[in-house]
C-alpha positions as CSV (number, residue, x, y, z in Angstrom):
1,M,122.4,101.7,121.0
2,V,120.3,103.5,118.4
3,D,120.4,107.3,118.6
4,R,116.8,108.5,119.0
5,E,117.4,111.9,117.4
6,K,118.8,110.2,114.2
7,V,115.8,107.9,114.2
8,L,113.5,111.0,114.4
9,T,115.3,112.7,111.6
10,V,114.9,109.7,109.3
11,L,111.2,109.4,110.3
12,R,110.5,113.1,109.6
13,R,112.0,112.8,106.1
14,R,110.2,109.5,105.4
15,F,106.9,110.5,106.8
16,P,106.5,114.3,106.5
17,E,102.8,114.2,107.0
18,A,103.1,112.4,110.4
19,T,102.3,114.3,113.6
20,T,104.9,115.0,116.3
21,L,103.1,112.4,118.5
22,Q,103.2,109.7,115.8
23,L,106.9,110.4,115.1
24,A,107.8,110.3,118.8
25,S,105.8,107.0,119.3
26,A,107.6,105.4,116.4
27,A,111.0,106.6,117.5
28,N,110.4,105.2,121.0
29,A,109.3,101.9,119.6
30,I,112.3,101.6,117.3
31,V,114.9,102.6,120.0
32,G,113.3,100.1,122.4
33,L,113.7,97.2,119.9
34,E,117.2,96.5,121.0
35,E,116.1,95.6,124.4
36,E,113.4,93.2,123.2
37,W,114.7,91.7,120.0
38,E,117.9,90.3,118.6
39,I,119.0,89.3,115.2
40,V,118.9,85.5,114.8
41,E,120.6,83.8,111.9
42,P,119.5,80.2,112.0
43,H,121.8,77.8,110.1
44,N,119.0,76.1,108.5
45,L,115.2,76.0,108.3
46,A,115.0,73.1,110.8
47,D,116.6,75.3,113.5
48,L,114.1,78.0,112.8
49,I,111.2,75.6,113.0
50,D,112.5,74.2,116.3
51,H,112.7,77.7,117.8
52,I,109.1,78.3,116.8
53,R,107.9,75.0,118.2
54,R,109.5,76.0,121.5
55,G,107.4,79.2,121.6
56,A,109.8,81.7,120.1
57,E,108.2,84.7,118.4
58,F,109.8,85.8,115.1
59,R,109.3,88.9,112.9
60,L,110.8,88.4,109.4
61,L,111.9,91.6,107.6
62,E,113.0,92.0,104.0
63,R,114.4,95.1,102.4
64,R,112.4,96.1,99.4
65,D,114.3,97.0,96.2
66,D,112.4,100.2,96.0
67,A,113.2,101.3,99.6
68,G,115.2,104.3,98.3
69,V,118.2,103.6,100.4
């Protein structure tokens, strides 16, 4: 489980101009991701396409080189 306070700390540092309400909303969304999403590592592109054809919803994320982490 993701620690909400740690998420808030990171968000405050990353987005110092954000309002308290914006930070709280973002933290709630991030902490809630575990319940709705899972990491899927398809063995090949055909598996991924098959999942999509059956109605699965995917969000692809890629870490940028300039992410500062």
